[in-house]
C-alpha positions in Angstrom: -36.4 -86.0 206.8 -34.1 -83.3 205.4 -30.6 -84.4 204.7 -28.0 -85.0 202.1 -26.7 -88.3 200.7 -23.0 -88.3 199.8 -21.4 -90.8 197.4 -18.4 -91.3 195.2 -15.7 -92.0 197.8 -13.1 -94.7 197.5 -9.5 -95.4 197.0 -7.6 -93.3 194.5 -3.9 -93.0 193.7 -2.0 -89.8 194.3 -2.4 -87.5 191.3 -5.7 -89.2 190.4 -9.2 -87.8 190.3 -12.5 -88.5 191.9 -16.0 -86.9 191.7 -18.2 -86.8 194.8 -21.9 -86.4 194.7 -24.2 -84.8 197.3 -27.9 -85.4 196.7 -30.5 -83.4 198.7 -33.3 -85.4 200.2 -36.5 -83.9 201.5 -35.9 -80.4 200.3 -34.8 -78.4 197.3 -31.6 -76.4 197.1 -33.3 -73.0 196.4 -32.0 -70.3 198.7 -29.2 -72.4 200.1 -25.5 -72.4 200.0 -24.1 -75.9 199.9 -20.8 -76.7 201.4 -18.4 -79.6 201.2 -16.4 -80.3 204.4 -13.9 -83.0 205.3 -12.7 -84.5 208.5 -9.9 -86.9 209.5 -10.3 -88.8 212.8 -8.8 -86.8 215.6 -8.8 -83.6 213.7 -11.2 -80.7 213.3 -13.6 -80.6 210.4 -12.3 -78.5 207.5 -14.4 -76.4 205.1 -13.4 -77.4 201.5 -15.7 -75.5 199.2 -19.2 -74.0 198.9 -21.5 -72.8 196.2 -24.6 -70.6 196.2 -27.6 -72.3 194.5 -29.1 -68.9 193.6 -26.2 -67.2 191.9 -23.6 -69.9 191.4 -20.8 -68.1 193.3 -18.2 -70.4 194.8 -15.4 -70.4 197.3 -12.6 -72.8 198.0 -10.1 -73.5 200.8 -6.6 -72.6 199.9 -5.6 -76.2 200.3 -7.8 -77.3 197.3 -7.9 -74.1 195.2 -7.1 -75.0 191.6 -7.5 -78.7 192.1 -11.2 -79.1 193.2 -14.3 -77.8 191.5 -17.7 -77.5 193.0 -20.8 -77.5 190.8 -24.5 -77.9 191.0 -27.1 -79.7 188.9 -30.4 -78.0 189.8 -32.5 -80.4 187.9 -31.1 -83.3 189.9 -30.9 -81.3 193.2 -27.4 -82.5 193.5 -24.0 -80.9 194.2 -20.7 -82.3 192.9 -17.1 -82.0 194.0 -14.7 -82.8 191.2 -11.3 -83.5 192.8 -8.2 -83.6 190.6 -4.5 -84.0 191.4 -5.4 -85.7 194.6 -2.8 -85.8 197.4 -2.5 -88.1 200.4 -3.4 -85.2 202.6 -6.8 -85.1 200.9 -7.7 -88.4 202.6 -10.7 -87.8 204.8 -14.4 -88.3 205.2 -16.2 -85.8 203.0 -19.6 -84.4 204.0 -22.0 -81.9 202.6 -24.4 -79.6 204.3 -26.6 -76.6 203.6 -26.6 -73.0 204.8 -29.9 -71.2 204.4 -29.5 -67.8 202.8 -32.5 -66.5 200.8 -31.4 -63.0 200.1 -27.9 -61.9 201.0 -25.1 -64.0 202.5 -21.7 -63.4 204.1 -18.5 -63.7 202.0 -18.6 -67.3 200.9 -15.1 -68.0 202.0 -16.0 -67.0 205.5 -18.6 -69.8 205.6 -15.8 -72.3 205.3 -14.6 -71.3 208.7 -15.8 -73.1 211.8 -19.1 -71.9 213.3 -21.2 -71.3 210.2 -24.7 -72.6 210.6 -24.7 -75.5 208.1 -27.4 -78.1 208.5 -28.8 -81.3 207.0 -25.5 -83.1 207.2 -25.2 -86.4 205.4 -23.4 -89.5 206.5 -20.3 -88.7 204.6 -18.2 -90.6 202.0 -14.6 -91.6 202.6 -11.8 -90.8 200.2 -8.5 -92.5 200.6 -5.6 -91.2 198.5 -2.8 -93.8 198.6 -0.5 -95.7 196.3 
């Protein structure tokens, strides 16, 4: 079964850091764009960041730009989200998913908007930012 397994969530104080992991299961990341998304109960899912496996290009939501860094370890088939200077408004369930794009792709930032065809969603990992 093709899916991701997210991990690394937990409780962190405001201003703190956390690194989330997203391990691909059942497929390799070649030709995919991997995205991190987050959702708070009762609110729409928000695109946080995404990275192209093939060329390493990245995009970030304005709300996390300069604080979060997405990266990929091809040998481990895993994508990471390093979150620094966390704020209470970052509290959410964080998910990763994959967008298949073997040749060309739309502007990465546009893929963070609702409607992009991301698949292989994981079960999510919850991050709580609170003192």
